[in-house]
Each structure stands twice: as structure tokens, then as C-alpha cells.
C-alpha positions in Angstrom: -70.2 6.2 1.9 -66.8 6.8 0.3 -66.5 6.6 -3.5 -63.4 6.9 -5.7 -62.9 10.2 -7.6 -63.6 10.0 -11.3 -65.9 6.9 -11.2 -69.7 6.8 -11.2 -71.7 6.1 -8.0 -75.2 5.1 -6.9 -76.8 5.9 -3.5 -79.8 3.6 -2.9 -83.1 4.6 -1.3 -85.2 1.8 0.2 -88.6 3.6 0.7 -91.6 1.5 -0.2 -95.3 2.2 0.1 -98.8 1.8 -1.3 -99.4 3.8 -3.4 -95.7 4.0 -4.5 -94.1 7.1 -3.0 -92.5 9.9 -4.9 -88.8 9.9 -4.0 -86.8 13.0 -3.5 -83.3 13.6 -2.3 -81.6 16.4 -0.4 -77.9 17.3 -0.1 -76.9 19.4 2.9 -80.6 20.3 3.3 -81.1 21.5 -0.3 -83.3 19.7 -2.8 -81.3 17.7 -5.4 -82.5 18.5 -8.9 -82.1 16.1 -11.8 -79.2 17.3 -14.0 -77.2 15.4 -16.6 -74.5 14.2 -14.1 -76.7 13.6 -11.0 -80.2 12.3 -11.2 -82.9 10.2 -9.5 -83.4 6.8 -11.1 -86.8 5.2 -11.6 -86.2 3.0 -8.5 -85.4 6.0 -6.3 -81.7 5.6 -6.3 -79.5 8.7 -6.8 -77.0 8.2 -9.7 -73.8 10.2 -10.1 -72.3 9.8 -13.5 -68.5 9.8 -13.9 -66.5 11.7 -13.1 -67.6 12.0 -9.5 -65.7 14.9 -7.9 -65.4 16.6 -4.5 -68.3 19.0 -5.3 -70.7 16.0 -4.7 -69.4 15.5 -1.1 -72.0 16.2 1.6 -74.9 14.8 3.7 -77.6 13.2 1.7 -81.1 12.1 2.7 -83.9 10.5 0.6 -87.6 11.1 1.3 -90.7 9.3 0.1 -94.2 10.9 0.0 -97.6 9.5 -1.0 -101.2 10.0 0.1 -100.5 8.1 3.3 -97.8 10.5 4.4 -94.1 10.9 4.2 -90.9 9.5 5.6 -87.2 10.3 5.4 -84.1 8.1 5.6 -81.3 8.7 8.0 -78.5 11.0 6.7 -75.7 9.5 4.8 -72.3 11.2 4.5 -71.1 11.0 0.9 -67.3 11.5 0.6 -65.0 11.4 -2.4 -61.7 9.7 -2.1 -59.1 11.6 -4.2 -56.3 9.8 -6.0 
């Protein structure tokens, strides 16, 4: 995924289950914490508020966990196109 520098971006996570899973994200193997400029939305997508910059670049994965187990997405490379 390539996004323009200085604009917002959203990475979607399509993990469904019953009961609904808790969604988490990792970047380069490290847990992504909710902060003011990057947070997990109620639908599980990861939102990057503007301005997106090169510090966000890396390999992202989303995971879902519920009482039935857990599953992870494939890795997505997030790159920032500089102007």
C-alpha cells in the first residue's frame, strides 16, 4: 500500500467472527498503540490522521481474537510516497 505524504490513510482489517473478535495491529512485529495520530477504528481499520509521514512506513498485520481462537492477516507493506 502506497499513500501520499501529508494526507490521511486507512488500512482495513476484514476479520469477522462470533463472538466479534478484538482487533489488534502490529507494525514490524510491535503492537500498534492507539495515539492521537494513529488509532484502531471501531470496525477494526487502522486510521492514520494527516499528515502521514515516513515514520509510519513498515510492515503491518491485523489480528483478531475471540473465545474461538485467533487469526492474523497477511503482512501489508505500508509505504509513504514523498512529494
